[in-house]
C-alpha positions in Angstrom: 98.6 68.3 114.5 99.8 71.9 114.5 98.4 74.2 111.8 100.2 77.6 111.2 98.4 80.7 109.9 100.4 83.6 108.6 98.1 86.6 108.6 99.4 89.6 106.6 97.8 92.9 105.7 98.7 94.1 102.2 101.6 96.6 102.0 101.1 100.3 101.6 99.1 101.2 98.5 99.3 104.1 96.2 96.8 106.9 95.8 98.6 108.5 92.8 95.7 107.6 90.4 92.5 108.9 91.9 90.5 107.6 88.9 91.4 104.0 89.8 88.7 102.0 91.7 89.9 100.9 95.1 90.2 97.3 94.1 92.7 98.2 91.4 95.1 100.4 93.4 98.8 99.1 93.3 101.4 99.4 95.9 103.6 102.6 96.3 107.4 102.5 96.6 107.3 102.1 100.4 104.8 99.3 100.1 106.9 97.4 97.6 109.9 97.6 100.0 107.8 96.5 102.9 106.4 93.5 101.1 109.9 92.4 100.3 111.0 92.9 103.9 108.1 90.8 105.3 108.8 88.0 102.8 112.5 88.0 103.7 111.7 88.0 107.4 109.1 85.2 107.1 111.6 83.0 105.2 114.4 83.7 107.6 112.2 82.6 110.5 111.2 79.4 108.6 107.6 80.6 108.2 107.0 79.2 104.7 103.4 79.0 103.4 102.2 75.9 101.6 99.0 77.7 100.5 98.0 81.3 100.0 94.5 82.6 100.4 94.4 86.2 99.2 92.0 89.0 98.5 91.8 89.5 94.7 92.8 93.2 94.9 95.8 94.5 93.0 97.6 95.5 96.2 97.3 92.1 97.8 98.4 90.4 94.5 101.4 92.7 94.3 102.2 92.2 98.0 102.3 88.4 97.4 104.3 88.8 94.2 107.0 90.6 96.1 107.0 88.2 99.1 106.9 85.0 97.1 110.5 84.9 95.7 111.8 84.7 99.3 110.3 81.3 99.9 111.8 79.2 97.1 108.6 77.2 96.9 105.4 77.4 94.9 102.4 77.3 97.3 98.9 76.6 96.2 97.4 80.0 95.5 93.8 81.1 95.6 92.6 84.7 94.8 89.4 85.2 96.8 87.1 88.1 96.0 85.3 87.4 99.3 88.5 88.5 101.1 88.4 92.0 99.6 87.5 94.2 102.6 86.1 91.1 104.4 85.1 91.1 108.0 86.3 88.5 110.5 83.4 86.1 109.9 84.0 85.9 106.2 87.7 85.5 106.7 87.1 82.6 109.1 84.7 80.9 106.5 87.4 81.2 103.8 90.2 79.9 106.1 88.1 76.9 107.0 88.2 75.9 103.3 92.0 76.1 103.1 93.7 73.1 101.5 95.0 70.3 103.8 98.4 71.7 104.3 100.3 72.7 107.5 100.9 76.4 106.8 98.6 78.9 105.2 99.3 82.6 104.5 96.2 84.8 104.2 96.5 88.3 102.7 93.7 90.8 103.4 92.7 94.4 104.4 91.9 96.5 107.4 89.8 96.8 109.4 88.8 93.2 109.0 92.2 91.6 109.2 93.0 93.4 112.5 89.7 92.2 114.0 90.3 88.7 112.6 93.8 88.4 114.1 92.5 89.7 117.5 89.6 87.2 117.5 91.7 84.2 116.6 94.2 84.3 119.4 93.6 83.3 123.0 96.1 86.0 124.0 97.3 88.9 121.9 101.0 89.5 121.3 102.5 92.2 123.5 103.1 94.7 120.7 101.7 98.2 120.6 100.8 98.1 116.9 98.9 94.7 117.0 95.5 96.3 117.4 95.7 98.8 114.6 97.6 96.3 112.3 99.5 98.8 110.1 100.2 98.0 106.4 102.2 94.7 105.9 101.8 93.8 109.6 102.0 90.1 110.0 101.0 87.7 112.7 102.0 84.1 112.9 99.4 82.0 114.7 99.5 78.3 115.6 96.5 76.1 116.1 96.6 72.6 117.8 93.9 71.3 115.5 93.7 68.5 112.9 92.2 70.5 110.1 91.5 74.1 109.0 87.8 73.4 109.2 88.2 73.2 112.9 89.6 76.7 113.4 87.5 78.8 115.7 87.7 82.0 117.8 90.3 82.2 120.5 91.8 78.8 119.6 95.1 80.2 118.2 98.4 80.9 119.9 100.3 84.0 118.7 103.8 82.9 117.8 105.1 86.1 116.3 104.2 89.5 115.1 106.1 92.0 113.0 105.7 95.3 111.2 108.0 96.3 108.3 109.5 99.3 110.1 111.0 97.0 112.7 112.5 94.6 110.2 
């Protein structure tokens, strides 16, 4: 069975309210536009999530809210506090608990999400921005595995990679 992971960093966040704690920062105008672009691109490519595992931060929630209308479906949704600024090992642990569906979208933060993407694929995509994973960067990774619990390092195949400025 082929499992598909869509790995998206949250869109650009706002620093307009310095009194807000980091977890509560919303997106800025550019970030809102980027989230919509990424959602539209994913839908146009046929990359439609059946489940979403997301950090519980305001900016990841808002990123998903702007992406979601492009899919026309209502995936299973889990807000995971553990994904807030998580490292690759924590992200892998959470992914291994994903529901038994074929396509999962995971929303997270840098630097963890960049390291996670790099660690999952056997060969990195040939894109100059893959390693720094800018805001709203998205990698689509396929695994030839029967269940999410079987995902491990270097087992994925990078199918696609995009950043909002190129969409």
